[in-house]
C-alpha positions as CSV (number, residue, x, y, z in Angstrom):
1,M,149.9,62.7,85.0
2,T,153.5,63.8,84.6
3,H,156.3,62.7,82.3
4,R,159.8,61.4,82.6
5,L,162.7,60.8,80.2
6,A,163.5,57.3,79.0
7,A,166.4,56.3,81.2
8,P,167.8,53.3,83.0
9,A,166.8,52.8,86.6
10,P,169.1,54.5,89.1
11,G,172.1,52.4,89.9
12,W,173.0,54.4,93.0
13,T,171.4,56.6,95.6
14,A,172.7,59.5,97.8
15,T,170.9,61.6,100.3
16,T,171.1,65.3,101.3
17,D,168.8,68.1,102.7
18,V,168.9,70.3,99.6
19,V,170.0,69.5,96.1
20,V,170.9,72.5,93.9
21,V,171.1,72.0,90.2
22,G,173.5,74.5,88.5
23,S,176.7,76.3,89.5
24,G,176.2,79.8,88.3
25,V,175.6,82.9,90.5
26,A,172.1,81.7,91.4
27,G,172.9,78.1,92.2
28,L,176.1,78.7,94.2
29,T,174.5,81.6,96.1
30,A,171.6,79.4,97.1
31,A,173.9,76.6,98.1
32,L,176.3,78.7,100.2
33,N,173.4,80.5,102.0
34,A,171.6,77.2,102.7
35,R,174.9,75.8,104.1
36,Q,175.1,78.8,106.4
37,A,171.7,77.9,107.7
38,G,173.0,74.4,108.7
39,L,171.5,72.4,105.9
40,R,173.3,69.7,104.1
41,V,173.7,70.7,100.4
42,T,174.7,68.9,97.3
43,V,175.4,70.9,94.1
44,V,174.9,69.1,90.8
45,T,176.5,70.7,87.8
46,K,176.5,69.6,84.2
47,A,180.1,70.4,83.4
48,M,182.8,71.7,85.7
49,L,181.8,73.9,88.7
50,D,182.7,77.1,86.8
51,D,181.4,76.3,83.4
52,G,178.0,77.9,83.5
53,S,176.6,81.1,81.9
54,T,177.7,83.3,84.8
55,R,181.4,83.3,83.8
56,W,180.5,84.6,80.3
57,A,178.7,87.7,81.6
58,Q,180.7,90.7,80.5
59,G,178.7,93.7,81.5
60,G,178.2,93.6,85.2
61,V,175.7,93.8,88.0
62,A,173.1,96.6,88.2
63,A,172.4,98.1,91.6
64,A,171.5,101.5,93.0
65,L,174.9,102.1,94.7
66,G,175.9,105.5,93.2
67,E,175.4,108.9,94.6
68,G,172.0,110.3,93.6
69,D,170.7,106.9,92.5
70,T,167.8,105.2,94.3
71,P,166.0,101.8,94.1
72,E,163.0,103.7,92.8
73,Q,164.9,105.0,89.8
74,H,166.2,101.4,89.1
75,L,162.7,100.2,89.4
76,A,161.4,102.7,86.9
77,D,164.1,101.8,84.3
78,T,163.3,98.0,84.8
79,L,159.6,98.5,84.4
80,V,160.1,100.5,81.2
81,A,162.4,97.8,79.7
82,G,159.9,95.1,80.7
83,A,157.2,96.7,78.5
84,G,154.3,96.5,80.8
85,V,154.4,92.9,82.0
86,C,156.9,93.0,84.9
87,D,155.6,92.0,88.3
88,E,156.2,95.2,90.1
89,D,156.4,93.5,93.5
90,A,159.2,91.3,92.2
91,V,161.0,94.2,90.7
92,R,160.7,96.1,94.0
93,V,162.3,93.2,95.8
94,L,165.1,93.1,93.3
95,V,166.0,96.8,93.4
96,T,165.6,97.2,97.2
97,E,167.5,94.1,98.2
98,G,170.0,94.3,95.3
99,P,172.5,96.8,96.8
100,G,172.8,94.7,100.0
101,A,173.3,91.5,97.9
102,V,176.1,93.1,95.9
103,R,177.8,94.3,99.1
104,R,177.5,90.7,100.5
105,L,179.1,89.4,97.3
106,I,182.0,91.8,97.8
107,A,182.3,90.7,101.4
108,A,182.5,87.1,100.2
109,G,185.6,88.0,98.1
110,A,184.4,89.3,94.7
111,L,186.8,92.0,93.5
112,F,185.0,94.7,91.5
113,D,186.8,97.5,89.7
114,S,187.3,100.5,91.9
115,D,189.0,103.9,91.9
116,R,192.1,105.0,93.8
117,D,190.0,105.7,96.9
118,G,188.6,102.2,96.8
119,E,185.1,103.3,95.7
120,V,183.4,100.9,93.3
121,L,183.4,102.2,89.7
122,L,180.0,102.4,88.1
123,T,179.1,102.6,84.4
124,R,175.9,102.7,82.3
125,E,174.3,100.2,79.9
126,G,171.2,100.2,77.7
127,G,168.0,101.3,79.3
128,H,169.6,102.7,82.4
129,H,169.3,106.5,83.1
130,R,172.0,106.3,85.8
131,N,175.5,104.9,86.1
132,R,174.7,101.8,88.2
133,I,176.6,98.9,86.7
134,V,179.5,97.5,88.8
135,H,182.0,95.5,86.8
136,A,185.2,93.5,87.3
137,G,188.3,93.1,85.1
138,G,186.8,95.7,82.8
139,D,184.6,93.2,80.9
140,A,185.1,90.0,82.9
141,T,182.5,90.5,85.7
142,G,180.9,87.1,85.4
143,A,184.2,85.4,85.6
144,E,185.1,87.2,88.8
145,I,181.8,86.5,90.4
146,S,182.1,82.8,89.4
147,R,185.7,82.7,90.8
148,A,184.7,84.2,94.2
149,L,181.7,81.8,94.6
150,V,183.5,78.7,93.4
151,A,186.3,79.5,95.9
152,A,183.7,79.8,98.7
153,V,182.2,76.5,97.7
154,R,185.5,74.7,97.6
155,A,186.4,76.2,101.0
156,D,183.5,74.3,102.6
157,P,184.4,70.6,102.9
158,E,180.8,69.8,103.9
159,L,179.3,71.1,100.7
160,E,179.2,68.2,98.2
161,V,179.7,68.9,94.5
162,V,178.8,66.4,91.7
163,E,180.3,67.6,88.4
164,H,179.7,66.3,84.9
165,A,176.1,65.4,85.9
166,L,173.1,65.9,83.7
167,V,169.9,66.2,85.7
168,L,167.1,64.0,84.3
169,D,163.8,64.1,86.3
170,L,162.2,65.2,89.6
171,L,161.4,62.6,92.3
172,T,158.3,63.2,94.4
173,D,156.7,61.7,97.4
174,A,153.1,60.4,97.5
175,E,151.8,63.9,98.2
176,G,153.5,65.4,95.1
177,H,156.3,67.2,97.1
178,A,159.7,67.2,95.6
179,A,161.8,64.4,97.1
180,G,165.0,64.6,95.0
181,L,166.0,63.9,91.4
182,T,167.5,61.5,89.0
183,L,170.7,62.3,87.2
184,H,173.4,60.9,85.0
185,V,177.0,61.3,86.0
186,M,179.5,61.2,83.2
187,G,183.0,59.8,83.9
188,E,184.7,57.2,85.9
189,G,184.1,56.9,89.7
190,Q,181.8,55.6,92.4
191,R,178.8,57.4,91.0
192,D,178.8,56.7,87.2
193,G,175.7,56.5,85.1
194,V,172.1,57.1,86.2
195,G,171.6,57.6,89.9
196,A,169.3,59.3,92.4
197,I,169.8,62.0,95.0
198,R,167.0,62.1,97.6
199,A,166.5,65.5,99.2
200,R,164.0,67.5,101.3
201,A,163.9,70.2,98.6
202,V,165.2,70.8,95.1
203,V,166.5,74.1,93.7
204,L,166.8,74.5,89.9
205,A,169.4,77.0,88.8
206,T,170.2,75.4,85.4
207,G,170.6,78.6,83.4
208,G,169.0,79.3,80.0
209,M,167.9,77.7,76.9
210,G,169.9,79.6,74.3
211,Q,171.0,76.4,72.5
212,V,167.5,76.1,71.2
213,F,168.7,78.6,68.5
214,S,171.5,78.1,66.0
215,A,173.4,81.3,67.1
216,T,173.5,82.2,70.8
217,T,175.8,83.8,73.4
218,N,175.0,80.9,75.8
219,P,177.5,78.1,76.4
220,P,176.8,74.6,75.0
221,V,175.4,73.4,78.3
222,S,172.4,75.8,78.1
223,T,169.9,73.3,76.8
224,G,166.8,74.3,78.9
225,D,167.2,71.3,81.2
226,G,165.6,72.9,84.2
227,V,162.6,74.2,82.4
228,A,162.1,70.8,80.7
229,L,162.4,68.9,84.0
230,A,159.9,71.3,85.6
231,L,157.4,71.0,82.8
232,R,157.6,67.2,82.9
233,A,157.1,67.3,86.7
234,G,153.9,69.3,86.3
235,A,155.2,72.7,87.2
236,E,154.1,75.9,85.5
237,A,156.4,77.9,83.2
238,A,155.7,81.5,82.3
239,D,156.6,84.0,79.6
240,L,158.6,81.5,77.5
241,E,158.0,83.6,74.3
242,F,160.2,86.4,75.7
243,V,163.7,85.5,74.5
244,Q,166.0,88.4,74.4
245,F,168.3,88.6,71.4
246,H,171.5,90.5,72.3
247,P,171.9,93.3,69.7
248,T,175.7,93.1,69.4
249,V,177.2,89.7,68.9
250,L,180.3,89.3,66.9
251,W,179.3,88.2,63.4
252,L,181.4,85.3,62.3
253,G,179.8,84.6,58.9
254,P,176.5,83.2,57.6
255,E,177.4,79.6,58.5
256,A,178.5,80.2,62.1
257,E,176.6,78.1,64.7
258,G,176.7,77.5,68.4
259,Q,178.1,79.9,71.0
260,Q,179.1,83.2,69.5
261,P,181.3,85.9,71.1
262,L,179.3,88.7,72.9
263,I,180.2,92.3,72.5
264,S,179.0,93.7,75.8
265,E,176.4,96.4,76.2
266,A,179.1,98.3,78.2
267,V,181.0,99.0,75.0
268,R,178.0,101.1,73.9
269,G,177.7,102.4,77.5
270,E,181.2,103.8,77.1
271,G,180.4,105.6,73.8
272,A,180.7,103.1,70.9
273,H,178.4,103.8,68.0
274,L,176.2,101.5,65.9
275,V,176.8,102.2,62.2
276,D,176.0,100.7,58.8
277,A,178.5,100.0,56.1
278,D,178.5,103.7,55.2
279,G,179.3,104.8,58.7
280,V,175.8,106.2,59.4
281,R,174.6,106.1,63.0
282,F,171.1,104.7,62.5
283,M,170.0,104.7,66.1
284,V,170.2,108.5,66.4
285,G,166.6,109.8,66.3
286,Q,165.0,106.4,66.9
287,H,165.1,106.6,70.7
288,E,166.1,109.2,73.3
289,L,169.0,106.9,74.4
290,A,170.1,106.2,70.9
291,E,172.6,103.2,71.1
292,L,171.7,102.8,74.8
293,A,168.0,102.1,74.2
294,P,166.6,98.9,75.6
295,R,167.9,95.8,73.9
296,D,164.7,94.9,72.1
297,I,164.6,98.3,70.4
298,V,168.3,98.1,69.4
299,A,168.0,94.6,68.1
300,K,164.9,95.5,66.0
301,A,166.7,98.6,64.6
302,I,169.7,96.5,63.6
303,I,167.5,93.9,61.9
304,R,165.5,96.6,60.1
305,R,168.6,98.3,58.8
306,M,170.0,94.9,57.6
307,Q,166.7,94.3,55.8
308,Q,166.7,97.7,54.2
309,Q,170.2,97.4,53.0
310,D,170.1,93.6,52.3
311,A,173.1,93.3,54.6
312,E,174.1,90.3,56.8
313,H,175.3,92.5,59.7
314,M,175.9,96.0,61.0
315,Y,178.9,97.5,62.7
316,L,179.9,98.7,66.2
317,D,182.5,101.5,66.0
318,G,184.7,102.1,69.0
319,R,187.8,103.2,67.1
320,H,187.7,106.5,69.0
321,F,188.4,104.7,72.3
322,G,192.0,104.3,71.4
323,A,194.3,101.3,72.1
324,E,194.8,102.0,75.8
325,M,191.1,102.2,76.6
326,W,190.4,99.0,74.7
327,A,193.2,97.2,76.5
328,E,192.2,98.4,80.0
329,R,188.4,98.5,79.9
330,F,187.6,95.7,77.5
331,P,190.5,93.3,77.4
332,T,188.4,90.1,77.0
333,I,186.4,91.6,74.1
334,L,189.6,92.9,72.5
335,A,191.3,89.5,72.7
336,S,188.1,87.8,71.4
337,C,187.9,90.1,68.4
338,R,191.5,89.8,67.5
339,S,191.4,86.0,67.7
340,H,188.8,86.2,64.9
341,G,190.9,88.6,62.8
342,I,189.2,91.8,63.8
343,D,191.0,94.7,65.5
344,P,188.5,97.1,67.1
345,V,191.2,99.6,67.7
346,T,191.5,100.2,64.0
347,E,188.2,98.9,62.4
348,P,184.5,98.7,63.2
349,I,183.3,95.3,64.6
350,P,180.8,93.4,62.5
351,I,177.8,92.5,64.7
352,A,174.3,90.9,64.5
353,P,171.7,89.9,67.1
354,A,171.8,86.4,68.6
355,A,169.8,84.6,71.2
356,H,171.0,85.8,74.6
357,F,168.6,85.5,77.6
358,A,165.3,83.9,78.5
359,S,163.2,86.3,80.4
360,G,160.7,83.5,81.0
361,G,161.2,80.1,82.7
362,V,159.8,78.1,85.6
363,R,157.2,80.3,87.3
364,T,158.1,81.2,90.9
365,D,156.8,83.4,93.7
366,L,158.8,86.0,95.6
367,H,160.5,83.2,97.6
368,G,161.5,81.2,94.5
369,R,158.8,78.5,95.1
370,T,157.4,76.9,92.0
371,S,153.9,75.4,91.7
372,V,155.3,72.0,92.7
373,P,155.8,71.9,96.5
374,G,159.5,71.7,97.5
375,L,160.7,72.6,94.0
376,Y,162.4,76.0,93.8
377,A,163.9,77.8,90.8
378,C,166.2,80.9,90.5
379,G,168.4,82.6,87.9
380,E,167.7,82.3,84.2
381,A,165.9,79.0,84.6
382,A,163.2,80.9,86.6
383,C,160.5,83.4,85.8
384,T,160.3,85.6,88.9
385,G,158.4,88.3,86.9
386,V,161.3,90.7,87.2
387,H,162.2,90.9,83.5
388,G,158.7,91.1,81.9
389,A,158.9,91.2,78.1
390,N,162.6,92.3,78.0
391,R,165.4,92.1,80.6
392,L,167.1,95.3,81.5
393,A,170.8,95.1,81.0
394,S,172.8,93.6,84.0
395,N,169.7,92.8,86.0
396,S,170.3,89.0,85.5
397,L,173.2,88.6,87.8
398,L,171.4,90.7,90.4
399,E,168.3,88.6,90.0
400,G,170.4,85.4,90.6
401,L,171.9,86.9,93.8
402,V,168.7,88.3,95.3
403,F,166.3,85.4,94.7
404,A,168.8,82.7,95.5
405,E,169.3,84.4,98.9
406,R,165.5,84.4,99.3
407,I,165.3,80.7,98.5
408,A,167.9,79.9,101.1
409,A,166.1,82.1,103.7
410,D,162.8,80.3,102.9
411,L,164.5,76.9,103.2
412,A,166.2,77.9,106.5
413,A,162.8,79.1,107.9
414,R,161.0,75.9,106.9
415,H,163.8,73.8,108.3
416,A,163.7,75.6,111.6
417,A,160.0,75.2,111.8
418,G,160.2,71.4,111.1
419,E,158.6,71.8,107.7
420,L,161.4,70.0,105.7
421,P,161.0,66.4,106.8
422,E,162.7,63.6,105.0
423,R,160.7,62.5,102.0
424,A,160.0,58.9,100.9
425,V,160.0,58.7,97.1
426,D,156.8,57.5,95.6
427,V,158.3,54.7,93.5
428,A,155.0,53.4,92.1
429,G,154.0,56.9,91.1
430,A,157.3,57.4,89.4
431,R,156.8,54.3,87.3
432,D,153.3,55.6,86.3
433,R,154.8,58.7,84.7
434,A,154.5,58.8,80.9
435,T,157.9,58.0,79.3
436,V,159.1,60.6,76.8
437,P,160.7,58.9,73.8
438,L,164.2,60.2,73.0
439,P,165.0,61.8,69.7
440,A,168.2,61.0,67.9
441,P,171.2,63.3,68.7
442,E,171.0,65.0,65.3
443,A,167.6,66.4,66.4
444,R,169.5,69.1,68.3
445,A,170.7,70.7,65.1
446,A,167.3,70.3,63.5
447,V,165.6,72.0,66.4
448,Q,168.1,74.9,66.2
449,H,167.5,75.5,62.5
450,L,163.7,75.3,62.8
451,M,163.8,77.8,65.7
452,S,166.2,80.3,64.2
453,R,164.1,80.4,61.0
454,G,160.7,80.4,62.6
455,A,160.9,81.9,66.0
456,G,164.0,84.1,66.1
457,V,164.1,87.9,66.3
458,L,161.3,88.1,63.7
459,R,158.2,86.0,64.0
460,S,154.9,85.5,62.3
461,A,152.1,83.0,62.4
462,E,153.4,81.5,59.2
463,S,157.0,81.2,60.3
464,M,156.0,79.7,63.7
465,A,153.5,77.2,62.1
466,A,156.4,75.9,60.0
467,A,158.6,75.6,63.1
468,R,155.9,73.8,65.0
469,A,155.3,71.4,62.2
470,G,159.0,70.6,62.0
471,L,159.2,70.1,65.8
472,D,156.1,67.9,65.8
473,E,157.6,65.8,63.1
474,L,160.8,65.3,65.2
475,A,158.6,64.2,68.2
476,A,156.6,61.8,66.0
477,T,159.7,60.2,64.6
478,A,161.0,59.6,68.2
479,R,157.6,58.0,69.1
480,A,157.6,55.9,66.0
481,D,161.1,54.6,66.6
482,A,160.3,53.8,70.2
483,A,157.1,51.9,69.1
484,E,159.1,49.9,66.6
485,Q,161.6,48.9,69.3
486,K,164.5,50.9,67.8
487,P,164.6,53.9,70.2
488,A,167.5,56.3,70.5
489,D,170.0,55.2,73.2
490,P,169.5,57.0,76.5
491,R,172.6,59.2,76.8
492,V,173.5,62.8,77.3
493,E,173.1,63.8,73.6
494,T,169.6,62.3,73.3
495,W,168.5,63.6,76.7
496,E,169.6,67.1,75.7
497,A,167.9,66.8,72.4
498,A,164.7,65.8,74.2
499,N,164.9,68.8,76.5
500,L,165.6,71.2,73.6
501,L,162.6,69.7,71.7
502,L,160.3,70.2,74.6
503,V,161.3,73.8,75.4
504,A,161.3,74.7,71.8
505,T,157.8,73.4,71.3
506,A,156.7,75.2,74.4
507,L,158.3,78.5,73.3
508,V,156.7,78.3,69.9
509,A,153.3,77.6,71.4
510,A,153.5,80.6,73.7
511,A,154.8,82.9,70.9
512,A,152.1,81.8,68.5
513,R,149.5,82.6,71.2
514,R,150.7,86.1,71.8
515,T,149.4,88.0,68.8
516,E,151.1,91.3,69.4
517,T,154.6,92.8,69.5
518,R,155.9,93.4,73.0
519,G,159.5,93.8,74.2
520,C,161.7,91.1,72.7
521,H,158.7,89.3,71.1
522,W,158.4,90.8,67.7
523,R,155.5,89.7,65.4
524,E,155.7,90.9,61.8
525,D,152.0,90.1,61.4
526,F,151.0,91.9,64.6
527,P,153.5,94.8,64.8
528,E,151.7,96.8,67.5
529,R,151.6,96.4,71.3
530,D,148.1,95.5,72.4
531,D,147.7,96.3,76.1
532,A,143.9,95.7,76.1
533,H,144.4,92.0,75.3
534,W,148.0,91.1,76.1
535,R,149.2,93.0,79.1
536,R,149.4,89.7,81.0
537,H,151.5,86.5,81.4
538,L,151.2,83.3,79.4
539,I,151.4,80.2,81.5
540,T,152.6,76.9,80.0
541,T,151.9,73.5,81.4
542,L,152.4,69.9,80.3
543,D,150.0,67.0,81.1
544,A,148.9,63.7,79.5
545,D,147.3,65.6,76.6
546,G,150.4,67.6,75.8
547,L,151.4,71.3,76.2
548,H,148.8,73.9,77.2
549,V,149.2,77.7,77.1
550,T,146.8,79.7,79.1
551,E,146.4,83.5,79.7
552,E,146.8,84.8,83.3
553,H,143.8,86.9,84.3
């Protein structure tokens, strides 16, 4: 038994070979490579083609491109950051195929910062022992990658793009193989409202779920749609408890909600210091890399210092950079700070941790295949096993590149072997799927408040039980309203609220199950890492009886 969102029946149908959901680095790389293999491709994106998380990435792309650096060294740093639960085979794929993937991105038109001789400039970020981060426009790497990939997509007249479209649910054939999806297109045109795209394979590249928390670096579209769709379709998700909170997010006040400005790790990589209100560098002596320790360690240190001093934030001090370096190396961050009344040239930047990156997601193998045949996932929506309990800085864009290329290669091989036939949608089976009642639009804010209070940087059995009780109450209200014939209207706001409610409930269930502190999962009531019991993945599934979290053995 699988589930589906309450939605009108599709009013239109389109066909393609591969439908890719998402237009960040992972989705567009998968789409472009599948097109090169001769497959018909349709890209579905929730807003505009360049509105995903990729364009917000400031830091860069990590790859062993520098003199003296090797994939083995990159692997070692990644495994350390992942705190014992990375899949080493997946990490090895990432670091060995990464340099080539970056070079192919450059060949496709991405312009990275380089020196006078044309050599790509490399910098460091937290957790890296080598300079291996390539960047563009100083701190606008994601925007440049997005620009190059969007330009390549628009240059291919045969690659269809459907913008302003929220994906709803997976379609399958009688054998349970992915056969397309349903979606809702916002706007005025030939394909308004709910429709269906039939396809031989489906690729989820929908980004993260940062909007499940009140304060996040993620854009408003990051509502966990891909993970929610996959769970409803019966796919496995993994490691949902490992949500990385970026240590240095611009603090805009206690009432600030939604997307918050990120202060890139690269600012610390260039020598900025974390200090308290008295100017004390509290990271010195806590880790060999001080401010450049892995993100979970830095975030925890900031929170501890805030608790010790009853402070709402700490500071990032880069005044010693000088005006010229700020303007040349970090123009985006400089402008963002100044737009909020803070000048980092002359004053420290107030910062606090905020939800940033989901290390977990839809569980995949090394070719991006999920547990549902014909359904693939890549980028932040996926759990490839690369990140373990805590993503190493700037490995995310690389993961999107490498595993999207692998998905396209797998699709091309299957297509050449005749293993991607047209699929007939199992209409009767689709009707049998349990319908998920939709919560009211205001449930979104309720979910965010519950999660920030109960499952944020600091977690405990008590805090998560309170969050789970609140989430269950939201779900019960939606069911009761549906039973009383006064359900919430099926529309973007209620579908997003339903997705957030599902992924929040799944995240809390996994986090409550993991009774230890590991990586970015920090339990106040279980402060120690417990390798004997918990050096393993947690797998989350959804069936007729609800969510289930099991331990991988």
